[in-house]
C-alpha positions, 0 to 999 in steps of 0.5 A: 535533463529536459522533461521530455528526456526525463520521461523516456528515462522514467519509462525505462525505470518503471519497466525495470521495477515492474518486470511482470507488466507488459510493455504497454502496461509499463508505459502507461504506468510511467506516463501516469506517474510522471505526468502527475508529478509534473502536472501536480495533479492526478486529474486525467485532463491535467495529466493528459495536457501535460504529457501531450506537450512532452510527447508532441501528441494531441491532448485527446490522443494522450487522454484516451491512452491514459483512460484505457490503461486503467479501464477493464479489458472489455472497455478497451479498444482494439487487440494486443497482438496476434488477436489477443484481447487487451488485458486487465491490470491485476494491481495485486501483482504489483505489490511485491514489485513495489515494495522491492522497488522501495527497498532498493533505496534502503541503507545497506546497513539497515535491517529494520522497517515499519509497515503502517495499516490504515483504513480511509473512507472516502465520503460514502463511496469507498473504503481504502484499506492500505499498508504503507512502508514508512520511509523518511518521514512519509508513508508509501502505499505498497498494498491496498484494496478498495471496498464499497464504503457501505458494504457489510462484512469484516475486513479480516480476510482483506487484511490477511490477503494484503499481508500475504501479498507482501510477505515473500518480498520482505527479507526474513532476517529483518525486523518488521514492525506493524503499526495500526491505530486503535480502531483497527486493533483485534486479537486476530490481527495481533496473532497474525502479525506474530505468525508472520514473524513481525512485531505488532505495535498496535495502539490500544485504548487506555480504558482497556483491561489486562491480566497476567495469567489466565486465572488472575483478575482483569486490571486496568491498563492505566495501572501499568503506565499511570503517568505520561512517559512511563513505560512497561515491558512484559507479557500479557496473557489476555487483553480486552477493550 
């Protein structure tokens, strides 16, 4: 299969996996994703130059189409049929479709999956909160939000919204575990994960303390697993850093 025919096939695949997108939106998604893979780059110029050769169009023409795909509606030129203005792409509507798309490739006998939470700061500009589906040794982002890196405010509301966007797309009879680094640990996160019927696997600091009952004294977590490769199973009434 040539790259040109592969592109046309990928356009059909993307439209099928994202049925909520309009045809122009699905086309833009397919062009961007295919172009980045072939060009081995996510730079607009590189992707446009690569696609221009495949579709036999001028670089600037393809570049403009790619730019307008992710621009806000008011920044796009022209109209979208019957005088309707071009629309924004609501990326949150893609989250359920994206996770269903990944699960198409899940083994038919497997009823378990792992979701990984991550917060990444890009210099002093952005902080990306992302939930990824762990698959074959990699993590595929399936829900995210981009925040100003220096903006005040808690992340709780954003994490809960990301969970809610995925909940309906996950089979209710599957075992879902949620992984997070110790920097994201919070009691509300632990409880929220449990309320969804998922299983929290949150890394915690070994210097934390616990107690088995509301009236028992706090003890160090290192007493539960004092040596590497030790394990412990039970229910903790309370944990504090």
